[in-house]
Each structure stands twice: as structure tokens, then as C-alpha cells.
C-alpha positions in Angstrom: -24.0 5.4 -9.9 -22.4 6.3 -6.2 -20.3 9.2 -6.0 -17.5 9.1 -3.8 -17.5 9.7 -0.1 -14.8 10.0 3.3 -18.0 8.3 4.9 -17.6 5.3 2.0 -17.7 1.9 4.3 -18.5 -0.2 1.5 -15.8 -2.6 2.3 -16.1 -4.1 5.7 -12.7 -5.1 6.0 -11.5 -1.7 5.2 -13.8 0.4 7.4 -13.1 -2.0 10.5 -9.4 -1.7 9.4 -9.4 2.2 9.5 -11.4 2.9 12.4 -8.7 1.0 14.4 -6.1 2.6 12.5 -7.8 6.0 13.5 -8.3 5.1 16.7 -4.0 4.0 17.3 -2.9 7.3 15.4 -4.7 9.9 16.6 -4.4 13.1 14.0 -4.2 10.7 10.8 -6.8 11.6 8.3 -7.7 6.9 8.3 -10.5 7.9 5.9 -11.0 6.8 2.0 -8.9 9.5 1.0 -10.1 11.4 -1.7 -8.8 11.9 -5.5 -6.7 15.6 -5.9 -6.5 18.0 -8.6 -8.8 19.4 -10.9 -11.6 17.5 -11.9 -10.8 19.3 -15.7 -7.4 18.1 -15.7 -6.2 16.4 -19.0 -3.9 13.9 -17.0 -4.8 11.3 -14.8 -2.7 9.3 -12.7 -4.1 6.1 -11.2 -1.9 4.2 -8.1 -2.8 0.9 -6.0 -3.9 2.4 -2.6 -3.1 4.7 0.0 0.2 4.1 2.1 -0.4 3.9 6.0 2.6 6.8 6.6 1.5 8.5 3.7 -1.9 9.4 1.9 -3.3 7.7 5.0 -1.7 10.1 7.0 -1.9 13.0 5.1 -5.4 13.0 3.0 -3.6 13.7 0.0 -2.8 10.6 -2.5 1.4 9.8 -2.4 1.9 12.8 0.3 4.0 11.7 2.9 5.4 8.3 1.9 8.5 7.5 -0.2 6.7 6.9 -3.4 5.3 10.5 -3.5 8.7 11.8 -4.0 9.5 10.7 -7.2 6.5 11.4 -8.7 5.7 15.1 -7.7 9.5 15.6 -8.3 8.6 14.2 -11.9 5.5 16.3 -12.2 7.1 19.3 -11.1 9.9 19.1 -13.8 7.4 18.4 -16.7 5.2 21.7 -15.5 2.2 19.3 -14.1 2.6 21.4 -10.4 4.1 24.1 -8.8 6.4 23.0 -6.7 8.4 19.7 -6.5 7.5 18.4 -2.9 3.7 17.9 -1.8 4.1 17.7 2.3 0.3 17.9 3.5 -2.9 19.7 3.0 -3.0 23.2 3.4 1.2 23.6 2.2 0.0 25.5 -0.9 1.0 22.7 -3.2 -1.2 22.6 -6.6 -1.3 20.6 -9.7 -1.5 22.0 -13.0 -3.7 19.5 -15.2 -3.4 16.8 -13.7 -5.1 15.0 -10.9 -4.4 12.0 -8.8 -6.3 9.4 -7.7 -6.0 5.1 -6.4 -7.9 2.0 -7.9 -8.7 2.0 -3.8 -9.0 4.7 -1.9 -8.9 3.1 1.5 -5.7 2.1 3.3 -5.7 -1.7 3.1 -4.1 -4.5 5.4 -0.2 -4.8 4.3 -1.0 -2.6 1.2 -3.1 -5.5 -0.3 -6.8 -4.9 -1.5 -7.8 -8.0 -2.5 -10.2 -8.4 -5.4 -13.3 -7.4 -4.2 -12.6 -4.4 -2.5 -10.8 -3.8 -6.0 -14.2 -4.0 -7.7 -15.5 -2.5 -5.1 -13.9 0.8 -5.2 -14.7 0.7 -9.6 -17.5 2.7 -9.2 -15.4 5.6 -8.1 -12.8 5.7 -10.8 -15.4 4.6 -13.6 -16.7 8.3 -12.2 -13.4 9.8 -12.8 -12.9 8.4 -16.0 -16.5 9.2 -17.4 -15.6 13.2 -16.8 -12.4 12.9 -19.0 -12.3 15.0 -21.9 -11.0 13.7 -25.5 -7.3 13.9 -25.9 -7.0 13.3 -22.4 -4.1 10.8 -20.7 -4.5 8.0 -18.1 -0.9 6.7 -16.8 -1.8 3.9 -14.5 1.0 3.1 -12.0 1.4 -0.6 -11.8 -0.8 -3.5 -13.2 -3.5 -3.1 -10.5 -4.5 0.4 -11.6 -4.0 -0.9 -14.9 -6.3 -3.8 -14.4 -8.9 -0.7 -12.6 -8.7 1.7 -15.5 -9.6 -1.2 -18.1 -12.5 -2.7 -15.9 -14.4 1.3 -15.1 -14.0 1.3 -19.1 -15.8 -2.3 -19.9 -12.5 -3.3 -21.5 -11.2 -6.3 -21.9 -7.6 -6.9 -20.0 -6.6 -9.5 -22.5 -6.7 -7.1 -25.2 -4.6 -4.7 -23.2 -1.3 -6.1 -21.6 0.0 -4.0 -18.9 4.1 -3.1 -19.4 6.3 -0.4 -18.7 6.0 2.3 -21.5 3.0 0.3 -23.1 0.5 3.0 -25.0 -3.4 2.1 -25.4 -5.8 3.9 -27.4 -8.7 3.7 -25.9 -12.3 5.7 -27.1 -12.8 9.4 -27.3 -9.3 9.7 -28.0 -7.8 8.6 -24.8 -4.6 7.0 -24.1 -3.7 5.1 -21.6 0.0 4.7 -20.6 1.7 1.7 -18.3 4.2 3.1 -15.6 6.1 0.3 -12.9 4.5 1.3 -9.4 7.3 4.3 -7.8 7.5 2.2 -5.2 9.9 2.0 -2.8 10.7 -1.7 -3.8 10.7 -0.8 -7.5 13.1 2.0 -7.2 15.3 0.3 -4.8 15.7 -2.9 -6.8 16.1 -0.8 -10.2 13.2 -2.4 -11.9 11.8 1.3 -11.9 14.8 4.0 -12.8 14.0 7.9 -12.1 14.9 7.9 -16.0 12.0 5.0 -17.2 9.5 7.2 -14.7 10.2 10.4 -16.5 9.8 8.6 -20.0 6.6 7.6 -19.2 5.3 11.9 -18.2 7.8 12.8 -21.5 5.7 10.8 -23.3 2.3 12.2 -21.5 3.1 15.5 -22.3 4.1 14.3 -25.8 0.7 13.3 -26.7 -1.2 16.4 -24.3 0.7 18.3 -26.6 
């Protein structure tokens, strides 16, 4: 198994795209974005991929884009961080018993990774899942994150259907919780409300307690 590195260039399309983004946006991180938070955390949040002017710019998942606003506010409210806003690397923001990662570590064109790219990056997610302690909770933000978790664990998608607030019992007493992704589209169309999102984290808090 390969260990994640910001030097990864296994997906040619993504690597080439990041080269172009870095050239046209000096100062952007524009590399595979590392997970954020302690390796010993018992809450793991799995998103889709870095956003163009969010994690791809800052180098921290969900930092600098619209989706991160609700996520980081919610993490603070439920005691998983030291403040309600994540701005940039080196800003003093810290997660508490929480780790954030993405199913795909590189910015994909139009925010749409291919299935091959999702599968290639799955080895890194598997590494992270293998380190989770018994009794941990995984929150999958969206169907792609949900499916990536199941694939990494060698589980059948048909036996664990994605649905908002769905709860799946996995090996080692690990729980997978599903949430609609906190994207601008989902929140503005009210497919995902603030209450719906907080209900997921409230349940995660109950399980961990």
C-alpha cells in the first residue's frame, strides 16, 4: 500500500490539471490536499474532493470555500474544534478528536472526478480507515464519500444504501453516518438544512459519548 504524499501523480488528468492551476494561480496550494486532524481522532469526516478556491487554494480540507462555512461552524458547536471558522494554514485553528479527509485528494476539473480517479485514490482512504479505533464514527458527506468508504473497507454498496442520516454498523464497532454534502447547491436549495446537518453531528456525538 502506498502512503499518501503531496507528490502523488498517479492520476495523469488530475496531475496535469493541477500543474495548469498552479501556473495560473501563483500562491495556491494546488497539490493533493492532505487530511487534516489527528490520526488518533475517533470522528472521521469524508468529503468529495478539494474545491478550486477552497482546499486547493489553502491546503486544508473545506477551508476557504462555501461548504466549509457550515461544516466548521457545526464542528465548533459540537465541541470538535477550538473555533467556528477555518481560514488558512497557520491560523491557529485546531480540530478536537476529529479528522477531515476527501475521497479524492486532488482538485478535479469541474469538481467531477472520474470513477478511475476515485478508485485510484481509494488506497489512501483505506489507510486512514485502517487506523481508526474501535467505536469510531465516520461521517460521509455525500454519496461519493459514502461509496468510497465502503469500497475501502471491501463492503458491498448494495448492503449499505446512502441516505441522509442513515446509520451503518461496520466492523470493530465503527459506525458510518451519512449526510447530504454541505455544498452551496444543497444548502441553497434546502435539500440540506442547517438542522438536518446538525442532526448528523448530534448523532455522532451521542455514539462517541
